[in-house]
C-alpha positions in Angstrom: 9.7 -10.0 -24.5 6.5 -8.5 -24.5 6.9 -6.0 -27.2 4.1 -7.4 -29.3 1.5 -6.3 -27.0 2.1 -2.8 -27.9 -0.8 -3.6 -30.5 -3.0 -4.8 -28.2 -5.8 -2.9 -26.6 -7.2 -3.7 -23.3 -9.9 -2.6 -20.9 -11.5 -3.2 -17.6 -14.7 -2.3 -16.2 -14.8 -1.5 -12.3 -16.2 -5.2 -11.5 -14.5 -7.0 -14.1 -17.0 -8.0 -16.0 -18.2 -6.7 -19.4 -21.0 -3.8 -18.9 -22.7 -1.8 -21.4 -19.5 0.8 -22.0 -16.9 -1.9 -22.6 -19.2 -3.5 -25.2 -19.8 -0.2 -27.0 -15.6 0.6 -26.8 -14.9 -3.0 -28.1 -17.5 -2.4 -30.8 -16.3 1.2 -31.7 -12.8 1.0 -31.4 -11.8 -2.8 -32.3 -14.3 -4.3 -34.3 -15.9 -1.3 -36.5 -12.3 0.0 -37.5 -11.2 -3.1 -38.8 -14.1 -3.6 -41.2 -13.9 0.2 -42.7 -12.7 -1.1 -45.6 -15.5 -3.2 -46.0 -18.6 -0.7 -45.1 -20.4 -1.4 -48.2 -20.5 -5.3 -47.6 -22.8 -6.4 -44.9 -21.4 -8.2 -42.3 -22.7 -10.6 -39.6 -21.6 -10.6 -36.2 -22.4 -13.4 -33.7 -23.2 -12.7 -30.1 -24.7 -13.9 -27.2 -28.1 -12.2 -26.4 -26.4 -10.5 -23.0 -28.0 -7.2 -22.2 -24.8 -5.3 -22.9 -25.5 -6.2 -27.2 -29.0 -4.9 -27.1 -28.3 -1.1 -25.9 -29.6 1.4 -28.2 -26.2 2.8 -28.7 -24.5 -0.5 -29.5 -27.7 -1.5 -32.0 -27.0 1.7 -33.6 -23.5 1.4 -33.9 -24.0 -2.0 -35.9 -26.4 -0.4 -38.2 -24.3 2.5 -38.8 -21.5 0.3 -39.8 -23.5 -2.2 -42.0 -23.2 -4.9 -39.2 -26.3 -7.4 -39.1 -26.4 -9.1 -35.7 -27.1 -12.7 -35.0 -28.2 -13.2 -31.4 -27.8 -16.8 -30.0 -30.1 -18.1 -27.7 -29.6 -17.1 -24.3 -27.0 -19.0 -21.9 -26.2 -21.5 -25.1 -22.9 -19.8 -25.8 -20.8 -21.6 -24.6 -22.2 -24.5 -25.9 -22.3 -23.5 -29.1 -18.5 -22.0 -29.2 -16.6 -25.5 -30.6 -13.3 -23.8 -30.3 -13.6 -23.4 -26.8 -15.4 -26.9 -26.3 -13.5 -28.9 -28.2 -9.6 -27.1 -28.3 -9.4 -24.7 -25.2 -11.2 -26.7 -22.7 -9.1 -29.9 -23.0 -6.1 -27.7 -23.2 -7.1 -25.9 -20.2 -7.8 -29.0 -18.3 -4.5 -30.6 -19.2 -2.7 -27.1 -18.0 -4.6 -27.0 -14.6 -3.8 -30.6 -13.7 -0.2 -29.8 -14.3 -0.5 -27.1 -12.1 -1.8 -29.3 -9.9 1.1 -31.6 -9.8 3.8 -28.7 -9.3 1.7 -27.5 -6.2 
């Protein structure tokens, strides 16, 4: 039963990586509308220093929606994501080991 994905939003780029367009689509269509009721309150968005997050359009969208951007040091995002490192990483490793045993 996959009815729950009816409310999900998906996009893909030609090469499968985030690009300027997909970053802006995410910000405009997914992030910004969810904070529409909070426009008068400034909000921080912590993101990596990837060039897709530094385009004029992306930065202006943040400015227009009262979003203060906090850029992390380049190539450090994976280390600073404690949930991914402490929770998802071990689960992913156990899952991969289980798949290897099955094959």
